[in-house]
A tleap script that builds the chain and sets N, CA, C and O, in Angstrom:
source leaprc.protein.ff14SB
mol = sequence {
  NMET TYR GLU MET LEU SER SER PHE ALA GLN
  THR GLY GLY LEU VAL TYR PHE VAL LEU MET
  PHE ALA GLY ALA LEU ILE TYR ALA LEU TRP
  PRO LYS ASN GLN GLU LYS PHE ASP ALA ALA
  ALA ARG LEU PRO LEU SER ASP GLY GLY PRO
  ASP ASP GLU CHIE
}
set mol.1.N position { 0.612 -1.155 -0.075 }
set mol.1.CA position { -0.033 0.029 0.129 }
set mol.1.C position { 0.988 0.984 0.000 }
set mol.1.O position { 0.765 1.962 -0.713 }
set mol.2.N position { 1.740 0.904 0.395 }
set mol.2.CA position { 2.640 2.687 0.821 }
set mol.2.C position { 3.521 2.695 -0.338 }
set mol.2.O position { 3.890 3.841 -0.595 }
set mol.3.N position { 4.072 1.638 -1.277 }
set mol.3.CA position { 4.782 1.883 -2.326 }
set mol.3.C position { 3.682 2.415 -3.577 }
set mol.3.O position { 3.984 2.713 -4.733 }
set mol.4.N position { 2.812 2.422 -3.170 }
set mol.4.CA position { 1.379 2.311 -4.359 }
set mol.4.C position { 1.411 4.025 -3.879 }
set mol.4.O position { 1.979 4.816 -4.633 }
set mol.5.N position { 1.009 4.337 -3.072 }
set mol.5.CA position { 0.630 5.675 -2.574 }
set mol.5.C position { 2.185 6.414 -2.542 }
set mol.5.O position { 2.198 7.641 -2.443 }
set mol.6.N position { 3.476 5.690 -2.624 }
set mol.6.CA position { 4.339 6.771 -2.775 }
set mol.6.C position { 4.856 7.143 -4.115 }
set mol.6.O position { 5.341 8.226 -4.441 }
set mol.7.N position { 4.635 5.797 -5.040 }
set mol.7.CA position { 5.099 6.198 -6.648 }
set mol.7.C position { 3.514 6.865 -7.311 }
set mol.7.O position { 3.375 7.249 -8.473 }
set mol.8.N position { 2.775 6.869 -6.584 }
set mol.8.CA position { 1.332 7.788 -7.042 }
set mol.8.C position { 1.791 9.428 -6.838 }
set mol.8.O position { 1.707 10.326 -7.676 }
set mol.9.N position { 2.171 9.487 -5.795 }
set mol.9.CA position { 2.818 10.797 -5.426 }
set mol.9.C position { 4.104 11.457 -6.186 }
set mol.9.O position { 4.119 12.638 -6.530 }
set mol.10.N position { 5.121 10.595 -6.391 }
set mol.10.CA position { 6.114 11.025 -7.034 }
set mol.10.C position { 5.724 11.053 -8.648 }
set mol.10.O position { 6.360 11.924 -9.241 }
set mol.11.N position { 4.917 10.377 -9.397 }
set mol.11.CA position { 4.636 10.325 -10.342 }
set mol.11.C position { 4.029 12.103 -10.643 }
set mol.11.O position { 4.510 12.907 -11.442 }
set mol.12.N position { 2.779 12.321 -9.651 }
set mol.12.CA position { 1.959 13.517 -9.564 }
set mol.12.C position { 2.673 14.659 -9.756 }
set mol.12.O position { 2.436 15.532 -10.590 }
set mol.13.N position { 3.836 14.615 -8.705 }
set mol.13.CA position { 4.362 15.783 -8.229 }
set mol.13.C position { 5.592 15.873 -9.592 }
set mol.13.O position { 6.105 16.982 -9.441 }
set mol.14.N position { 5.977 15.475 -10.305 }
set mol.14.CA position { 6.594 15.090 -11.402 }
set mol.14.C position { 6.034 15.362 -12.635 }
set mol.14.O position { 6.605 15.747 -13.655 }
set mol.15.N position { 4.398 15.033 -12.376 }
set mol.15.CA position { 3.824 16.014 -13.697 }
set mol.15.C position { 3.588 17.614 -13.546 }
set mol.15.O position { 3.675 18.473 -14.423 }
set mol.16.N position { 3.262 17.759 -12.160 }
set mol.16.CA position { 3.189 19.337 -11.506 }
set mol.16.C position { 3.627 20.074 -11.602 }
set mol.16.O position { 3.201 21.228 -11.552 }
set mol.17.N position { 5.201 19.499 -11.873 }
set mol.17.CA position { 6.231 20.361 -11.798 }
set mol.17.C position { 6.756 20.481 -13.314 }
set mol.17.O position { 7.121 21.628 -13.569 }
set mol.18.N position { 6.869 19.668 -14.271 }
set mol.18.CA position { 7.059 19.365 -15.868 }
set mol.18.C position { 5.834 20.485 -16.595 }
set mol.18.O position { 6.064 20.917 -17.724 }
set mol.19.N position { 4.137 21.036 -15.624 }
set mol.19.CA position { 3.493 21.169 -16.321 }
set mol.19.C position { 3.474 23.003 -15.662 }
set mol.19.O position { 2.640 23.816 -16.059 }
set mol.20.N position { 4.186 23.222 -14.986 }
set mol.20.CA position { 4.487 24.460 -14.227 }
set mol.20.C position { 5.733 24.814 -14.809 }
set mol.20.O position { 5.906 26.000 -15.090 }
set mol.21.N position { 6.648 23.972 -15.041 }
set mol.21.CA position { 7.867 24.514 -15.714 }
set mol.21.C position { 7.091 24.807 -17.152 }
set mol.21.O position { 7.534 25.834 -17.666 }
set mol.22.N position { 6.477 24.432 -17.612 }
set mol.22.CA position { 6.154 24.476 -19.396 }
set mol.22.C position { 5.121 25.603 -19.125 }
set mol.22.O position { 4.834 26.099 -20.215 }
set mol.23.N position { 4.711 25.972 -18.512 }
set mol.23.CA position { 3.518 27.472 -18.022 }
set mol.23.C position { 4.360 28.398 -18.322 }
set mol.23.O position { 4.208 29.201 -19.243 }
set mol.24.N position { 5.634 28.327 -17.298 }
set mol.24.CA position { 7.095 29.526 -16.946 }
set mol.24.C position { 7.503 29.869 -18.099 }
set mol.24.O position { 7.534 31.030 -18.508 }
set mol.25.N position { 7.967 28.532 -18.927 }
set mol.25.CA position { 8.669 29.079 -20.201 }
set mol.25.C position { 7.360 29.093 -21.454 }
set mol.25.O position { 7.710 29.451 -22.578 }
set mol.26.N position { 6.529 28.874 -21.333 }
set mol.26.CA position { 5.594 29.557 -22.443 }
set mol.26.C position { 5.263 31.270 -21.983 }
set mol.26.O position { 5.105 32.115 -22.865 }
set mol.27.N position { 5.203 31.552 -20.816 }
set mol.27.CA position { 5.203 32.381 -20.283 }
set mol.27.C position { 6.037 33.736 -20.490 }
set mol.27.O position { 5.718 34.918 -20.618 }
set mol.28.N position { 7.274 33.016 -20.463 }
set mol.28.CA position { 8.428 33.895 -20.875 }
set mol.28.C position { 8.772 33.598 -21.894 }
set mol.28.O position { 9.967 33.871 -22.004 }
set mol.29.N position { 8.350 33.137 -22.815 }
set mol.29.CA position { 8.872 33.521 -24.408 }
set mol.29.C position { 7.661 33.667 -25.387 }
set mol.29.O position { 7.743 33.441 -26.594 }
set mol.30.N position { 6.571 34.055 -24.760 }
set mol.30.CA position { 5.105 34.628 -25.384 }
set mol.30.C position { 5.802 36.052 -25.828 }
set mol.30.O position { 6.422 36.901 -25.188 }
set mol.31.N position { 5.391 35.922 -27.331 }
set mol.31.CA position { 6.012 37.337 -27.935 }
set mol.31.C position { 5.222 38.529 -27.419 }
set mol.31.O position { 5.486 39.513 -28.111 }
set mol.32.N position { 4.531 38.743 -26.657 }
set mol.32.CA position { 3.842 40.006 -26.076 }
set mol.32.C position { 4.554 40.222 -25.157 }
set mol.32.O position { 4.635 41.441 -25.005 }
set mol.33.N position { 5.458 39.384 -24.036 }
set mol.33.CA position { 5.798 40.124 -23.023 }
set mol.33.C position { 7.335 40.101 -23.474 }
set mol.33.O position { 8.082 39.626 -22.619 }
set mol.34.N position { 7.849 40.462 -24.478 }
set mol.34.CA position { 9.049 40.415 -25.145 }
set mol.34.C position { 9.787 41.997 -24.673 }
set mol.34.O position { 10.915 41.939 -24.183 }
set mol.35.N position { 9.272 43.061 -24.798 }
set mol.35.CA position { 9.195 44.312 -24.543 }
set mol.35.C position { 9.024 44.928 -22.758 }
set mol.35.O position { 9.297 45.871 -22.015 }
set mol.36.N position { 8.623 44.110 -22.795 }
set mol.36.CA position { 8.667 44.018 -20.761 }
set mol.36.C position { 9.755 43.373 -19.914 }
set mol.36.O position { 10.050 43.582 -18.737 }
set mol.37.N position { 10.513 42.165 -21.205 }
set mol.37.CA position { 11.424 41.514 -20.584 }
set mol.37.C position { 13.027 42.078 -20.638 }
set mol.37.O position { 14.065 41.825 -20.026 }
set mol.38.N position { 12.602 43.013 -21.758 }
set mol.38.CA position { 13.658 43.412 -22.800 }
set mol.38.C position { 14.000 44.882 -21.714 }
set mol.38.O position { 15.117 45.362 -21.522 }
set mol.39.N position { 12.962 45.271 -21.245 }
set mol.39.CA position { 13.000 46.901 -20.112 }
set mol.39.C position { 13.457 46.551 -18.983 }
set mol.39.O position { 14.115 47.365 -18.334 }
set mol.40.N position { 13.123 44.793 -18.316 }
set mol.40.CA position { 13.713 44.561 -17.390 }
set mol.40.C position { 15.330 44.512 -17.240 }
set mol.40.O position { 16.123 45.059 -16.474 }
set mol.41.N position { 15.485 43.368 -18.605 }
set mol.41.CA position { 16.765 43.660 -19.106 }
set mol.41.C position { 17.890 44.695 -18.785 }
set mol.41.O position { 19.075 44.535 -18.494 }
set mol.42.N position { 17.053 45.903 -18.948 }
set mol.42.CA position { 18.134 46.972 -19.324 }
set mol.42.C position { 17.557 48.066 -17.971 }
set mol.42.O position { 17.405 49.283 -18.077 }
set mol.43.N position { 17.336 47.332 -16.877 }
set mol.43.CA position { 17.025 48.448 -16.041 }
set mol.43.C position { 18.175 48.270 -14.810 }
set mol.43.O position { 17.996 49.111 -13.930 }
set mol.44.N position { 19.013 47.603 -14.620 }
set mol.44.CA position { 20.380 47.502 -14.408 }
set mol.44.C position { 21.736 48.673 -14.700 }
set mol.44.O position { 22.605 49.223 -14.024 }
set mol.45.N position { 21.338 48.646 -15.981 }
set mol.45.CA position { 22.325 49.271 -16.176 }
set mol.45.C position { 21.649 51.104 -17.017 }
set mol.45.O position { 22.039 51.804 -17.952 }
set mol.46.N position { 20.586 51.184 -16.073 }
set mol.46.CA position { 19.688 52.561 -16.742 }
set mol.46.C position { 20.079 53.366 -15.388 }
set mol.46.O position { 20.175 52.510 -14.509 }
set mol.47.N position { 20.400 54.916 -14.737 }
set mol.47.CA position { 20.868 55.692 -13.920 }
set mol.47.C position { 19.127 56.140 -13.492 }
set mol.47.O position { 19.089 56.990 -12.603 }
set mol.48.N position { 17.970 55.756 -13.923 }
set mol.48.CA position { 16.493 56.055 -13.658 }
set mol.48.C position { 15.813 54.916 -12.615 }
set mol.48.O position { 16.400 54.220 -11.786 }
set mol.49.N position { 13.983 54.978 -13.028 }
set mol.49.CA position { 13.887 54.458 -12.088 }
set mol.49.C position { 13.266 53.379 -13.465 }
set mol.49.O position { 13.495 53.455 -14.673 }
set mol.50.N position { 12.282 52.248 -12.557 }
set mol.50.CA position { 11.563 51.383 -13.754 }
set mol.50.C position { 10.741 52.205 -14.918 }
set mol.50.O position { 10.895 52.037 -16.128 }
set mol.51.N position { 10.027 52.933 -14.426 }
set mol.51.CA position { 9.190 53.523 -15.111 }
set mol.51.C position { 9.809 54.694 -16.657 }
set mol.51.O position { 9.194 54.921 -17.699 }
set mol.52.N position { 10.816 55.073 -16.344 }
set mol.52.CA position { 11.772 55.609 -17.534 }
set mol.52.C position { 11.705 54.866 -18.870 }
set mol.52.O position { 11.792 53.686 -19.208 }
set mol.53.N position { 11.510 56.083 -19.519 }
set mol.53.CA position { 12.033 55.818 -20.822 }
set mol.53.C position { 13.043 56.147 -21.994 }
set mol.53.O position { 12.951 57.179 -22.660 }
set mol.54.N position { 13.949 55.249 -22.176 }
set mol.54.CA position { 14.777 56.168 -22.392 }
set mol.54.C position { 15.036 55.120 -24.235 }
set mol.54.O position { 15.836 55.534 -25.074 }
savepdb mol mol.pdb
quit
C-alpha cells in the first residue's frame, strides 16, 4: 500500500512540476511579453527608475 501511494505521489509531483515549468517557459517566451522583459534586462544599466523610457 505504501509503495503504491509513494509511486503515485512521485508521479503526480513530477507531472505537476513539468506542467509548471512548461507554463513558466511559455510565459517567458510569449511574444507579447518581450518588451517587458527587454525593459527589465536594461534596468540595471539605467540611471533612472523602472518607469523611465530611454
